[in-house]
Z-matrix of the N, CA and C atoms (Angstrom, degrees):
N
C 1 1.456
C 2 1.516 1 109.83
N 3 1.305 2 116.76 1 161.48
C 4 1.472 3 122.20 2 -179.83
C 5 1.514 4 112.26 3 -118.15
N 6 1.275 5 115.93 4 137.53
C 7 1.455 6 125.55 5 -178.48
C 8 1.506 7 112.58 6 -118.63
N 9 1.322 8 117.15 7 129.52
C 10 1.462 9 122.46 8 171.51
C 11 1.509 10 109.05 9 -103.22
N 12 1.357 11 115.46 10 126.72
C 13 1.467 12 121.26 11 177.62
C 14 1.513 13 107.29 12 -115.35
N 15 1.316 14 117.18 13 122.13
C 16 1.482 15 120.60 14 178.88
C 17 1.546 16 106.01 15 -114.97
N 18 1.329 17 117.83 16 103.97
C 19 1.439 18 120.71 17 175.83
C 20 1.486 19 113.34 18 -73.54
N 21 1.340 20 119.43 19 130.91
C 22 1.454 21 122.77 20 -176.12
C 23 1.496 22 111.24 21 -155.25
N 24 1.302 23 117.09 22 81.88
C 25 1.472 24 118.22 23 -178.82
C 26 1.511 25 109.85 24 -79.60
N 27 1.319 26 115.82 25 162.40
C 28 1.463 27 119.65 26 -174.72
C 29 1.470 28 114.02 27 -80.31
N 30 1.347 29 117.72 28 -28.67
C 31 1.480 30 120.80 29 -177.94
C 32 1.487 31 112.58 30 -81.36
N 33 1.357 32 115.70 31 127.45
C 34 1.458 33 120.65 32 174.87
C 35 1.528 34 105.94 33 -144.87
N 36 1.287 35 118.16 34 118.27
C 37 1.444 36 121.50 35 -170.74
C 38 1.541 37 111.71 36 -80.50
N 39 1.329 38 117.42 37 -45.19
C 40 1.474 39 120.63 38 -172.72
C 41 1.539 40 111.62 39 -79.89
N 42 1.334 41 117.58 40 -35.90
C 43 1.479 42 121.04 41 173.71
C 44 1.527 43 104.79 42 -126.93
N 45 1.305 44 117.78 43 98.33
C 46 1.461 45 121.94 44 -178.56
C 47 1.536 46 111.08 45 -56.34
N 48 1.336 47 116.26 46 131.63
C 49 1.457 48 118.93 47 177.23
C 50 1.513 49 115.36 48 67.10
N 51 1.367 50 116.11 49 26.11
C 52 1.446 51 120.68 50 -169.81
C 53 1.513 52 113.37 51 -53.96
N 54 1.329 53 118.11 52 -47.35
C 55 1.451 54 120.68 53 -171.95
C 56 1.527 55 112.80 54 -65.81
N 57 1.343 56 116.84 55 -25.13
C 58 1.492 57 119.60 56 178.87
C 59 1.543 58 111.17 57 -105.26
N 60 1.277 59 119.13 58 -3.67
C 61 1.510 60 122.63 59 -178.35
C 62 1.497 61 109.82 60 -63.22
N 63 1.294 62 116.01 61 142.92
C 64 1.512 63 120.82 62 180.00
C 65 1.499 64 110.69 63 -72.07
N 66 1.343 65 113.78 64 125.84
C 67 1.467 66 121.92 65 -177.98
C 68 1.531 67 107.47 66 -124.49
N 69 1.323 68 117.01 67 108.82
C 70 1.449 69 120.52 68 -179.30
C 71 1.506 70 113.07 69 50.95
N 72 1.329 71 115.92 70 40.32
C 73 1.486 72 121.47 71 171.75
C 74 1.512 73 115.96 72 99.10
N 75 1.340 74 118.19 73 -4.52
C 76 1.494 75 120.51 74 178.60
C 77 1.525 76 108.17 75 -140.91
N 78 1.360 77 115.07 76 154.48
C 79 1.458 78 118.56 77 173.67
C 80 1.541 79 108.74 78 -57.79
N 81 1.292 80 118.23 79 139.76
C 82 1.444 81 122.72 80 -176.95
C 83 1.501 82 114.89 81 -50.14
N 84 1.308 83 116.16 82 -43.80
C 85 1.461 84 120.98 83 -178.17
C 86 1.525 85 112.40 84 -66.08
N 87 1.319 86 117.73 85 -20.78
C 88 1.477 87 120.32 86 -178.10
C 89 1.529 88 112.05 87 -61.63
N 90 1.346 89 116.70 88 -33.04
C 91 1.472 90 117.86 89 -178.82
C 92 1.528 91 111.75 90 -64.38
N 93 1.279 92 115.79 91 -40.07
C 94 1.484 93 119.88 92 -179.40
C 95 1.567 94 110.68 93 -69.04
N 96 1.312 95 116.18 94 -40.93
C 97 1.468 96 121.05 95 178.48
C 98 1.552 97 109.51 96 -63.21
N 99 1.304 98 116.24 97 -45.65
C 100 1.485 99 120.30 98 -177.48
C 101 1.526 100 109.97 99 -66.33
N 102 1.313 101 117.15 100 -39.78
C 103 1.466 102 118.10 101 -179.31
C 104 1.557 103 110.37 102 -65.92
N 105 1.303 104 115.50 103 -39.28
C 106 1.472 105 118.89 104 175.98
C 107 1.501 106 111.78 105 -61.62
N 108 1.343 107 117.29 106 -45.33
C 109 1.458 108 121.59 107 178.78
C 110 1.526 109 112.87 108 -61.65
N 111 1.337 110 115.00 109 -46.41
C 112 1.461 111 118.93 110 -174.30
C 113 1.530 112 111.49 111 -75.14
N 114 1.330 113 118.37 112 -14.21
C 115 1.484 114 118.20 113 178.32
C 116 1.512 115 111.44 114 -72.04
N 117 1.330 116 118.98 115 -22.69
C 118 1.470 117 121.52 116 -178.99
C 119 1.517 118 113.33 117 69.71
N 120 1.349 119 117.74 118 16.05
C 121 1.462 120 121.08 119 -174.14
C 122 1.522 121 114.06 120 -97.55
N 123 1.317 122 116.99 121 -18.33
C 124 1.445 123 120.92 122 -167.71
C 125 1.491 124 115.47 123 -107.41
N 126 1.360 125 116.13 124 133.30
C 127 1.482 126 119.96 125 171.82
C 128 1.521 127 112.32 126 -79.45
N 129 1.340 128 114.07 127 -30.17
C 130 1.445 129 121.80 128 174.95
C 131 1.485 130 113.41 129 -141.18
N 132 1.314 131 117.57 130 137.57
C 133 1.474 132 123.41 131 177.93
C 134 1.509 133 105.23 132 -122.20
N 135 1.323 134 118.10 133 113.59
C 136 1.445 135 122.22 134 -178.47
C 137 1.474 136 110.58 135 -122.64
N 138 1.335 137 114.56 136 150.93
C 139 1.453 138 122.64 137 175.43
C 140 1.497 139 108.91 138 -112.02
N 141 1.324 140 115.68 139 127.17
C 142 1.474 141 123.03 140 177.69
C 143 1.517 142 108.98 141 -95.42
N 144 1.289 143 116.70 142 105.24
C 145 1.499 144 119.22 143 -175.37
C 146 1.509 145 109.24 144 -141.99
N 147 1.359 146 114.19 145 158.44
C 148 1.471 147 120.19 146 172.77
C 149 1.545 148 109.98 147 -105.66
N 150 1.325 149 116.40 148 5.21
C 151 1.453 150 122.82 149 -171.14
C 152 1.513 151 111.32 150 -108.55
N 153 1.332 152 117.82 151 126.32
C 154 1.462 153 121.72 152 176.11
C 155 1.556 154 110.09 153 -66.21
N 156 1.314 155 116.47 154 -34.04
C 157 1.460 156 119.87 155 179.58
C 158 1.516 157 111.95 156 -65.47
N 159 1.327 158 114.83 157 -47.73
C 160 1.498 159 117.89 158 178.56
C 161 1.530 160 109.72 159 -68.03
N 162 1.303 161 119.12 160 -34.66
C 163 1.474 162 121.77 161 175.74
C 164 1.556 163 109.63 162 -57.44
N 165 1.298 164 116.53 163 -47.49
C 166 1.480 165 120.34 164 -178.83
C 167 1.502 166 111.29 165 -61.47
N 168 1.354 167 115.74 166 -45.55
C 169 1.459 168 120.67 167 -177.96
C 170 1.545 169 108.37 168 -63.82
N 171 1.290 170 117.13 169 -45.42
C 172 1.475 171 120.89 170 178.59
C 173 1.520 172 111.78 171 -55.89
N 174 1.290 173 117.19 172 -46.27
C 175 1.434 174 122.87 173 179.08
C 176 1.531 175 112.07 174 -63.98
N 177 1.335 176 114.72 175 -39.01
C 178 1.451 177 119.16 176 177.25
C 179 1.547 178 111.29 177 -59.54
N 180 1.342 179 116.54 178 -32.07
C 181 1.470 180 120.18 179 -177.73
C 182 1.523 181 111.86 180 -97.07
N 183 1.292 182 117.49 181 8.13
C 184 1.451 183 120.42 182 172.46
C 185 1.528 184 119.43 183 101.39
N 186 1.305 185 116.46 184 6.03
C 187 1.463 186 120.05 185 176.71
C 188 1.535 187 111.07 186 -89.66
N 189 1.318 188 115.55 187 162.00
C 190 1.447 189 120.87 188 177.80
C 191 1.516 190 110.55 189 -101.73
N 192 1.366 191 115.72 190 149.96
C 193 1.457 192 120.98 191 174.58
C 194 1.496 193 106.02 192 -125.74
N 195 1.327 194 118.36 193 81.53
C 196 1.493 195 119.73 194 -177.63
C 197 1.499 196 113.09 195 -74.95
N 198 1.327 197 117.57 196 -14.12
C 199 1.477 198 122.74 197 179.42
C 200 1.498 199 110.41 198 -158.93
N 201 1.313 200 118.79 199 159.80
C 202 1.422 201 122.81 200 170.68
C 203 1.508 202 108.79 201 -100.66
N 204 1.338 203 116.48 202 136.76
C 205 1.450 204 119.50 203 -177.77
C 206 1.523 205 113.04 204 -67.18
N 207 1.313 206 119.83 205 133.48
C 208 1.438 207 121.27 206 -178.80
C 209 1.551 208 110.64 207 -67.81
N 210 1.345 209 114.28 208 158.87
C 211 1.426 210 121.29 209 -175.57
C 212 1.508 211 116.17 210 -62.00
N 213 1.348 212 115.62 211 -32.34
C 214 1.459 213 118.66 212 -179.24
C 215 1.514 214 113.29 213 -72.01
N 216 1.329 215 117.16 214 -8.23
C 217 1.473 216 120.29 215 174.72
C 218 1.528 217 110.89 216 -113.70
N 219 1.333 218 117.14 217 18.77
C 220 1.456 219 121.46 218 -176.33
C 221 1.495 220 112.25 219 -124.52
N 222 1.314 221 118.69 220 16.03
C 223 1.462 222 120.06 221 -179.73
C 224 1.519 223 111.16 222 -90.64
N 225 1.351 224 116.78 223 -176.94
C 226 1.424 225 122.27 224 -175.87
C 227 1.542 226 113.21 225 -74.92
N 228 1.308 227 116.78 226 -8.02
C 229 1.459 228 119.42 227 -170.01
C 230 1.534 229 112.46 228 -113.22
N 231 1.300 230 117.27 229 -4.40
C 232 1.470 231 120.73 230 -178.80
C 233 1.514 232 108.64 231 -81.04
N 234 1.291 233 118.11 232 129.86
C 235 1.448 234 124.25 233 178.97
C 236 1.537 235 111.03 234 -83.42
N 237 1.325 236 112.14 235 175.95
C 238 1.483 237 116.15 236 179.85
C 239 1.494 238 113.76 237 -68.44
N 240 1.311 239 118.55 238 -36.61
C 241 1.457 240 124.50 239 -175.44
C 242 1.501 241 112.42 240 -52.88
N 243 1.339 242 117.49 241 -55.35
C 244 1.496 243 118.79 242 -178.49
C 245 1.512 244 112.57 243 -62.66
N 246 1.312 245 116.30 244 -32.51
C 247 1.483 246 119.32 245 176.66
C 248 1.505 247 113.16 246 -65.12
N 249 1.343 248 115.80 247 -45.66
C 250 1.458 249 120.04 248 179.34
C 251 1.545 250 109.55 249 -65.66
N 252 1.335 251 117.55 250 -43.39
C 253 1.466 252 119.29 251 179.53
C 254 1.517 253 110.23 252 -60.67
N 255 1.327 254 117.64 253 -43.20
C 256 1.480 255 120.10 254 176.76
C 257 1.511 256 111.58 255 -59.51
N 258 1.324 257 117.73 256 -42.57
C 259 1.483 258 120.98 257 179.59
C 260 1.485 259 111.07 258 -61.96
N 261 1.324 260 118.49 259 -46.96
C 262 1.462 261 121.17 260 179.94
C 263 1.508 262 111.47 261 -62.43
N 264 1.337 263 118.69 262 -43.09
C 265 1.436 264 121.53 263 177.46
C 266 1.547 265 112.14 264 -62.06
N 267 1.319 266 116.55 265 -39.92
C 268 1.501 267 120.06 266 177.19
C 269 1.543 268 109.19 267 -62.14
N 270 1.323 269 117.23 268 -42.11
C 271 1.474 270 118.68 269 -179.00
C 272 1.507 271 111.28 270 -70.17
N 273 1.331 272 116.61 271 -37.47
C 274 1.493 273 119.29 272 176.12
C 275 1.553 274 108.80 273 -59.68
N 276 1.315 275 117.30 274 -41.55
C 277 1.472 276 122.03 275 -179.16
C 278 1.524 277 111.33 276 -62.92
N 279 1.381 278 115.05 277 -25.70
C 280 1.446 279 120.07 278 -177.64
C 281 1.530 280 112.19 279 -98.85
N 282 1.336 281 115.52 280 13.29
C 283 1.457 282 119.76 281 174.93
C 284 1.489 283 114.75 282 90.56
N 285 1.338 284 120.81 283 4.23
C 286 1.471 285 121.65 284 -179.06
C 287 1.547 286 105.53 285 -102.17
N 288 1.314 287 115.85 286 125.35
C 289 1.435 288 122.72 287 -177.60
C 290 1.545 289 111.97 288 -120.23
N 291 1.308 290 117.46 289 83.88
C 292 1.495 291 118.34 290 -175.71
C 293 1.535 292 110.67 291 -77.70
N 294 1.325 293 113.36 292 137.89
C 295 1.493 294 118.22 293 174.05
C 296 1.517 295 110.39 294 -78.24
N 297 1.341 296 114.35 295 -40.08
C 298 1.446 297 121.16 296 179.15
C 299 1.506 298 110.54 297 -122.17
N 300 1.319 299 115.44 298 140.49
C 301 1.478 300 122.31 299 177.71
C 302 1.529 301 109.86 300 -126.23
N 303 1.319 302 116.72 301 137.31
C 304 1.435 303 119.71 302 175.25
C 305 1.565 304 109.51 303 -120.70
N 306 1.320 305 114.17 304 119.99
C 307 1.457 306 119.64 305 172.42
C 308 1.514 307 109.21 306 -85.86
N 309 1.312 308 116.31 307 119.54
C 310 1.462 309 122.39 308 -179.66
C 311 1.512 310 107.54 309 -116.31
N 312 1.339 311 114.61 310 124.72
C 313 1.470 312 118.05 311 -179.32
C 314 1.527 313 109.91 312 -70.70
N 315 1.327 314 113.42 313 144.18
C 316 1.470 315 119.78 314 178.46
C 317 1.540 316 112.95 315 -73.98
N 318 1.329 317 113.41 316 -12.13
C 319 1.467 318 119.02 317 -175.26
C 320 1.531 319 111.32 318 -107.39
N 321 1.323 320 116.77 319 45.52
C 322 1.442 321 122.63 320 -174.36
C 323 1.527 322 112.41 321 -129.06
N 324 1.336 323 118.77 322 63.89
C 325 1.465 324 120.95 323 -178.28
C 326 1.504 325 114.36 324 -62.82
N 327 1.317 326 119.26 325 -18.53
C 328 1.461 327 123.08 326 -177.75
C 329 1.526 328 112.47 327 -91.17
N 330 1.315 329 116.61 328 0.52
C 331 1.464 330 120.53 329 -175.78
C 332 1.499 331 109.57 330 -60.84
N 333 1.385 332 114.76 331 137.07
C 334 1.460 333 119.78 332 -177.74
C 335 1.540 334 110.02 333 -112.30
N 336 1.339 335 115.81 334 143.11
C 337 1.433 336 120.91 335 176.81
C 338 1.519 337 110.84 336 -56.55
N 339 1.343 338 116.51 337 -42.15
C 340 1.467 339 119.44 338 -178.48
C 341 1.483 340 112.88 339 -62.43
N 342 1.301 341 119.29 340 -32.19
C 343 1.483 342 122.53 341 177.29
C 344 1.523 343 112.12 342 -68.91
N 345 1.290 344 116.38 343 -40.40
C 346 1.483 345 120.31 344 174.94
C 347 1.535 346 109.64 345 -63.69
N 348 1.277 347 117.82 346 -42.35
C 349 1.457 348 122.52 347 -179.79
C 350 1.527 349 111.23 348 -65.77
N 351 1.316 350 117.72 349 -42.57
C 352 1.461 351 122.87 350 177.93
C 353 1.510 352 109.61 351 -62.20
N 354 1.335 353 117.02 352 -45.55
C 355 1.458 354 119.28 353 178.30
C 356 1.498 355 113.56 354 -58.65
N 357 1.290 356 117.20 355 -42.94
C 358 1.454 357 121.95 356 -178.79
C 359 1.546 358 109.91 357 -67.30
N 360 1.329 359 116.25 358 -43.86
C 361 1.472 360 120.79 359 -176.45
C 362 1.509 361 109.28 360 -63.43
N 363 1.303 362 116.76 361 -44.55
C 364 1.474 363 121.06 362 -174.58
C 365 1.564 364 109.43 363 -72.63
N 366 1.278 365 117.33 364 -36.78
C 367 1.468 366 119.19 365 177.23
C 368 1.535 367 112.02 366 -67.39
N 369 1.295 368 117.80 367 -46.80
C 370 1.447 369 121.63 368 -177.42
C 371 1.566 370 113.07 369 -70.33
N 372 1.302 371 116.29 370 -21.66
C 373 1.476 372 120.57 371 179.77
C 374 1.504 373 113.47 372 -86.84
N 375 1.346 374 117.74 373 -3.03
C 376 1.474 375 120.56 374 -179.99
C 377 1.523 376 106.36 375 -134.18
N 378 1.284 377 117.20 376 99.05
C 379 1.459 378 121.71 377 -177.35
C 380 1.529 379 115.04 378 -72.52
N 381 1.332 380 117.66 379 -6.24
C 382 1.432 381 122.40 380 175.81
C 383 1.539 382 114.38 381 -85.98
N 384 1.355 383 115.50 382 -6.70
C 385 1.439 384 120.22 383 -178.58
C 386 1.515 385 109.44 384 -105.50
N 387 1.339 386 113.83 385 151.67
C 388 1.468 387 121.25 386 179.81
C 389 1.540 388 113.71 387 -104.61
N 390 1.348 389 115.38 388 -28.42
C 391 1.448 390 118.86 389 -173.56
C 392 1.516 391 111.10 390 -139.30
N 393 1.327 392 117.00 391 156.05
C 394 1.481 393 123.92 392 166.75
C 395 1.502 394 106.56 393 -140.67
N 396 1.325 395 117.74 394 122.44
C 397 1.466 396 121.36 395 -175.24
C 398 1.536 397 111.90 396 -140.50
N 399 1.310 398 112.87 397 161.73
C 400 1.459 399 119.57 398 -174.57
C 401 1.560 400 112.59 399 -77.96
N 402 1.310 401 115.42 400 135.95
C 403 1.465 402 122.76 401 173.81
C 404 1.505 403 108.38 402 -135.66
N 405 1.328 404 115.37 403 164.06
C 406 1.469 405 120.66 404 173.00
C 407 1.519 406 105.88 405 -146.47
N 408 1.356 407 114.40 406 161.80
C 409 1.461 408 119.56 407 -178.13
C 410 1.511 409 112.35 408 -84.14
N 411 1.294 410 117.59 409 153.12
C 412 1.477 411 123.12 410 170.25
C 413 1.522 412 108.14 411 -70.59
N 414 1.321 413 118.65 412 141.85
C 415 1.431 414 120.44 413 -178.53
C 416 1.581 415 112.99 414 -79.14
N 417 1.346 416 114.29 415 -8.66
C 418 1.468 417 120.29 416 -176.10
C 419 1.571 418 106.58 417 -139.18
N 420 1.347 419 117.33 418 142.25
C 421 1.465 420 118.87 419 -178.59
C 422 1.526 421 111.63 420 -54.17
N 423 1.317 422 116.47 421 122.88
C 424 1.466 423 120.06 422 178.99
C 425 1.536 424 112.73 423 -67.22
N 426 1.330 425 116.26 424 -19.28
C 427 1.438 426 120.63 425 -178.56
C 428 1.572 427 109.41 426 -71.60
N 429 1.287 428 117.90 427 -12.72
C 430 1.475 429 122.06 428 -179.67
C 431 1.553 430 111.34 429 -104.91
N 432 1.292 431 116.20 430 16.89
C 433 1.462 432 119.00 431 178.34
C 434 1.521 433 110.50 432 -64.85
N 435 1.316 434 115.44 433 146.38
C 436 1.466 435 123.15 434 -177.71
C 437 1.522 436 111.21 435 -115.02
N 438 1.305 437 116.50 436 152.55
C 439 1.448 438 121.60 437 173.46
C 440 1.515 439 111.47 438 -129.12
N 441 1.284 440 117.51 439 143.61
C 442 1.500 441 122.01 440 177.13
C 443 1.479 442 109.37 441 -96.16
N 444 1.301 443 115.44 442 122.72
C 445 1.469 444 121.49 443 -172.19
C 446 1.515 445 109.28 444 -150.63
N 447 1.353 446 114.32 445 132.14
C 448 1.482 447 121.02 446 176.74
C 449 1.521 448 114.94 447 52.53
N 450 1.360 449 112.66 448 37.57
C 451 1.440 450 119.70 449 179.33
C 452 1.472 451 116.55 450 77.95
N 453 1.339 452 118.56 451 6.09
C 454 1.462 453 123.40 452 -179.65
C 455 1.540 454 110.56 453 -126.46
N 456 1.325 455 114.62 454 -178.28
C 457 1.433 456 121.20 455 178.81
C 458 1.547 457 109.20 456 -121.04
N 459 1.309 458 117.72 457 130.66
C 460 1.419 459 121.30 458 -174.96
C 461 1.561 460 110.37 459 -137.14
N 462 1.338 461 117.08 460 146.72
C 463 1.492 462 119.58 461 179.16
C 464 1.503 463 109.39 462 -78.42
N 465 1.328 464 116.35 463 146.42
C 466 1.433 465 122.71 464 172.64
C 467 1.546 466 109.44 465 -68.10
N 468 1.333 467 116.92 466 -37.50
C 469 1.431 468 122.02 467 -176.49
C 470 1.522 469 110.04 468 -126.97
N 471 1.332 470 117.30 469 79.56
C 472 1.516 471 122.08 470 -176.58
C 473 1.498 472 112.43 471 -53.05
N 474 1.303 473 118.36 472 -35.93
C 475 1.440 474 121.98 473 -174.74
C 476 1.527 475 112.84 474 -66.39
N 477 1.347 476 117.16 475 -19.88
C 478 1.461 477 120.13 476 -176.72
C 479 1.563 478 113.32 477 -98.13
N 480 1.298 479 116.37 478 -8.19
C 481 1.450 480 119.07 479 -178.10
C 482 1.541 481 114.16 480 -58.46
N 483 1.338 482 118.00 481 -42.39
C 484 1.513 483 121.16 482 179.66
C 485 1.508 484 113.56 483 -69.47
N 486 1.315 485 117.66 484 -18.51
C 487 1.500 486 119.24 485 -172.31
C 488 1.549 487 111.65 486 -75.36
N 489 1.335 488 114.11 487 153.60
C 490 1.470 489 120.30 488 174.76
C 491 1.535 490 110.59 489 -71.43
N 492 1.314 491 115.97 490 148.20
C 493 1.445 492 119.68 491 179.29
C 494 1.512 493 112.96 492 -54.15
N 495 1.356 494 114.93 493 -42.95
C 496 1.486 495 118.86 494 -176.62
C 497 1.502 496 112.61 495 -70.19
N 498 1.356 497 118.41 496 -9.39
C 499 1.472 498 120.29 497 177.64
C 500 1.522 499 112.69 498 -95.51
N 501 1.329 500 117.00 499 -1.86
C 502 1.453 501 122.28 500 -178.14
C 503 1.515 502 111.04 501 -95.94
N 504 1.309 503 116.81 502 138.41
C 505 1.465 504 119.72 503 179.09
C 506 1.511 505 111.64 504 -65.95
N 507 1.347 506 117.67 505 136.62
C 508 1.414 507 121.87 506 -178.45
C 509 1.533 508 109.14 507 -70.58
N 510 1.360 509 114.78 508 137.79
C 511 1.474 510 120.59 509 178.10
C 512 1.514 511 110.94 510 -103.99
N 513 1.323 512 114.95 511 150.10
C 514 1.477 513 121.11 512 179.92
C 515 1.546 514 111.04 513 -127.97
N 516 1.300 515 116.19 514 159.32
C 517 1.461 516 120.21 515 175.19
C 518 1.507 517 109.58 516 -139.58
N 519 1.287 518 114.73 517 159.20
C 520 1.476 519 123.64 518 178.61
C 521 1.559 520 107.69 519 -57.16
N 522 1.301 521 116.85 520 125.91
C 523 1.480 522 121.33 521 -179.20
C 524 1.516 523 112.84 522 -81.44
N 525 1.308 524 119.31 523 -9.92
C 526 1.417 525 122.86 524 176.23
C 527 1.520 526 116.23 525 63.70
N 528 1.334 527 117.81 526 39.92
C 529 1.444 528 121.13 527 -178.51
C 530 1.544 529 111.75 528 -115.60
N 531 1.352 530 116.34 529 -56.02
C 532 1.468 531 118.29 530 -177.21
C 533 1.529 532 110.88 531 -152.45
N 534 1.321 533 114.24 532 156.68
C 535 1.466 534 122.30 533 177.54
C 536 1.513 535 108.31 534 -138.29
N 537 1.293 536 116.33 535 101.87
C 538 1.484 537 121.40 536 170.05
C 539 1.489 538 109.64 537 -77.23
N 540 1.307 539 116.21 538 143.76
C 541 1.497 540 120.06 539 173.26
C 542 1.475 541 111.55 540 -164.79
N 543 1.291 542 115.56 541 161.83
C 544 1.461 543 117.78 542 171.62
C 545 1.512 544 107.64 543 -71.19
N 546 1.280 545 117.56 544 140.73
C 547 1.467 546 120.05 545 179.45
C 548 1.529 547 112.29 546 -56.68
N 549 1.320 548 115.22 547 -35.29
C 550 1.472 549 120.93 548 177.61
C 551 1.539 550 110.05 549 -60.26
N 552 1.347 551 117.77 550 -42.65
C 553 1.448 552 121.26 551 -178.18
C 554 1.545 553 109.35 552 -65.48
N 555 1.312 554 116.60 553 -43.76
C 556 1.481 555 119.22 554 177.06
C 557 1.536 556 110.83 555 -59.33
N 558 1.336 557 115.87 556 -45.31
C 559 1.463 558 118.69 557 -176.54
C 560 1.536 559 113.78 558 -67.32
N 561 1.351 560 114.31 559 -31.52
C 562 1.445 561 119.83 560 177.86
C 563 1.501 562 114.10 561 -80.88
N 564 1.308 563 116.55 562 -10.32
C 565 1.461 564 119.15 563 179.53
C 566 1.515 565 113.42 564 73.46
N 567 1.303 566 119.06 565 28.85
C 568 1.468 567 122.61 566 178.75
C 569 1.508 568 107.99 567 -64.36
N 570 1.348 569 118.71 568 136.01
C 571 1.473 570 120.73 569 -178.37
C 572 1.520 571 111.56 570 -62.50
N 573 1.346 572 114.17 571 140.00
C 574 1.459 573 118.74 572 -178.59
C 575 1.505 574 111.84 573 -76.18
N 576 1.333 575 115.93 574 -36.94
C 577 1.470 576 119.95 575 -178.02
C 578 1.506 577 109.44 576 -92.29
N 579 1.352 578 114.49 577 91.67
C 580 1.474 579 120.09 578 -177.61
C 581 1.519 580 108.81 579 -161.83
N 582 1.313 581 115.10 580 -178.81
C 583 1.472 582 120.86 581 -179.26
C 584 1.533 583 112.51 582 -68.89
N 585 1.318 584 117.58 583 -11.63
C 586 1.449 585 119.90 584 -179.54
C 587 1.531 586 112.36 585 -93.84
N 588 1.328 587 117.12 586 13.50
C 589 1.460 588 121.15 587 -178.49
C 590 1.544 589 109.25 588 -113.82
N 591 1.306 590 115.63 589 147.74
C 592 1.498 591 121.55 590 177.34
C 593 1.566 592 107.83 591 -109.81
N 594 1.336 593 117.30 592 125.12
C 595 1.463 594 119.28 593 176.56
C 596 1.516 595 111.59 594 -79.53
N 597 1.270 596 117.69 595 132.53
C 598 1.467 597 123.56 596 171.31
C 599 1.542 598 106.02 597 -105.79
N 600 1.338 599 114.69 598 103.29
C 601 1.469 600 120.15 599 -172.18
C 602 1.514 601 111.04 600 -80.81
N 603 1.337 602 116.28 601 123.87
C 604 1.449 603 123.05 602 179.45
C 605 1.563 604 108.68 603 -107.26
N 606 1.359 605 116.03 604 147.37
C 607 1.442 606 117.59 605 173.09
C 608 1.532 607 111.15 606 -67.95
N 609 1.336 608 113.81 607 147.58
C 610 1.460 609 116.87 608 -173.00
C 611 1.548 610 114.43 609 -63.02
N 612 1.307 611 117.07 610 -23.34
C 613 1.484 612 116.86 611 -179.56
C 614 1.527 613 111.57 612 -76.35
N 615 1.291 614 118.99 613 -3.73
C 616 1.473 615 123.20 614 175.15
C 617 1.533 616 111.19 615 -105.00
N 618 1.313 617 117.75 616 12.08
C 619 1.445 618 119.21 617 -176.67
C 620 1.554 619 108.71 618 -129.85
N 621 1.315 620 117.57 619 130.17
C 622 1.465 621 121.96 620 177.95
C 623 1.542 622 109.70 621 -155.13
N 624 1.290 623 117.50 622 116.91
C 625 1.426 624 120.14 623 171.76
C 626 1.531 625 109.67 624 -67.32
N 627 1.344 626 115.53 625 141.05
C 628 1.484 627 120.12 626 179.75
C 629 1.522 628 106.79 627 -125.26
N 630 1.343 629 114.43 628 82.11
C 631 1.458 630 119.03 629 -176.45
C 632 1.537 631 111.76 630 -116.80
N 633 1.328 632 117.15 631 -18.67
C 634 1.499 633 122.00 632 -178.44
C 635 1.532 634 108.36 633 -131.77
N 636 1.299 635 115.10 634 166.15
C 637 1.493 636 117.71 635 177.26
C 638 1.515 637 110.70 636 -62.93
N 639 1.304 638 118.31 637 -32.82
C 640 1.472 639 120.92 638 177.81
C 641 1.551 640 107.93 639 -64.54
N 642 1.372 641 115.92 640 -43.21
C 643 1.462 642 117.24 641 176.28
C 644 1.532 643 111.37 642 -58.42
N 645 1.317 644 116.35 643 -39.29
C 646 1.491 645 120.99 644 -177.60
C 647 1.449 646 110.81 645 -62.55
N 648 1.319 647 117.97 646 -47.68
C 649 1.466 648 121.52 647 -179.92
C 650 1.527 649 110.16 648 -61.56
N 651 1.305 650 116.66 649 -43.81
C 652 1.429 651 119.41 650 -178.82
C 653 1.547 652 111.45 651 -64.63
N 654 1.341 653 115.89 652 -40.66
C 655 1.439 654 121.30 653 179.84
C 656 1.558 655 111.93 654 -62.84
N 657 1.331 656 116.17 655 -41.16
C 658 1.468 657 119.32 656 177.96
C 659 1.539 658 109.78 657 -64.19
N 660 1.282 659 115.94 658 -42.27
C 661 1.510 660 119.37 659 -179.69
C 662 1.581 661 108.34 660 -63.26
N 663 1.292 662 116.01 661 -45.68
C 664 1.451 663 120.59 662 177.30
C 665 1.497 664 113.05 663 -59.88
N 666 1.334 665 116.35 664 -41.26
C 667 1.444 666 120.58 665 -175.76
C 668 1.560 667 108.75 666 -69.83
N 669 1.334 668 118.03 667 -43.16
C 670 1.452 669 120.59 668 177.91
C 671 1.527 670 112.43 669 -61.32
N 672 1.349 671 113.63 670 -38.21
C 673 1.493 672 117.14 671 178.33
C 674 1.527 673 109.52 672 -68.46
N 675 1.291 674 117.87 673 -38.89
C 676 1.443 675 121.80 674 179.14
C 677 1.523 676 112.16 675 -62.76
N 678 1.311 677 116.75 676 -44.18
C 679 1.476 678 121.61 677 179.00
C 680 1.519 679 109.70 678 -65.73
N 681 1.317 680 116.00 679 -42.66
C 682 1.487 681 119.25 680 -179.17
C 683 1.548 682 111.98 681 -64.13
N 684 1.323 683 113.97 682 -41.36
C 685 1.474 684 119.71 683 177.99
C 686 1.527 685 111.79 684 -61.08
N 687 1.372 686 115.28 685 -42.70
C 688 1.454 687 118.84 686 -177.50
C 689 1.517 688 112.43 687 -71.09
N 690 1.346 689 114.84 688 -29.10
C 691 1.457 690 118.04 689 175.98
C 692 1.519 691 112.57 690 -64.83
N 693 1.359 692 114.62 691 -28.64
C 694 1.462 693 119.27 692 -177.62
C 695 1.491 694 114.87 693 -82.51
N 696 1.344 695 116.43 694 -8.28
C 697 1.452 696 118.20 695 -178.38
C 698 1.552 697 111.42 696 -79.93
């Protein structure tokens, strides 16, 4: 069976109430729940939260809240891995034994059903892999990154500055949408960024970090443009 885990704690310093904040007409977390439901991949979709408000919203949109996340896993320093491991262990204790688990971020309004399906298909068709997760490319060559130091500006990679852009290897970063994995790999704490992971490459227009209010405004503008463009097709 397949389990979707959507981490969504109540505390958010830079954007208060981010996970439940209205985004283009719906609570932000609703987009992740709906994508999981519409994918048809999951036997259970749960939200791991310490917030009664988020729990109610999640249930309103069809997710389950089998437990409330403990406080020691709800601070600013707890990573995603321990939260997912806790959720899997809680479900095991309740008689649910998922073979595959997908961690879906609550802050992913651009998440597409097709991307979730691709991740699952590619992971399950390669038994040597432990994870499949979303990535996207950097819009500018990372080899030309600059740093400010001692009152000046210096390249991180001086040897690459003279090279043509088309001769530089393309760089990618975590798109922050979803992480498919075997439940065993999550429980064992196997690193996500390794040779046992499959990258699911997303177009840049479907990826936006939402960490600041400026990010939020940009994301809403991008989402509205995306919806309008698709209406015209």
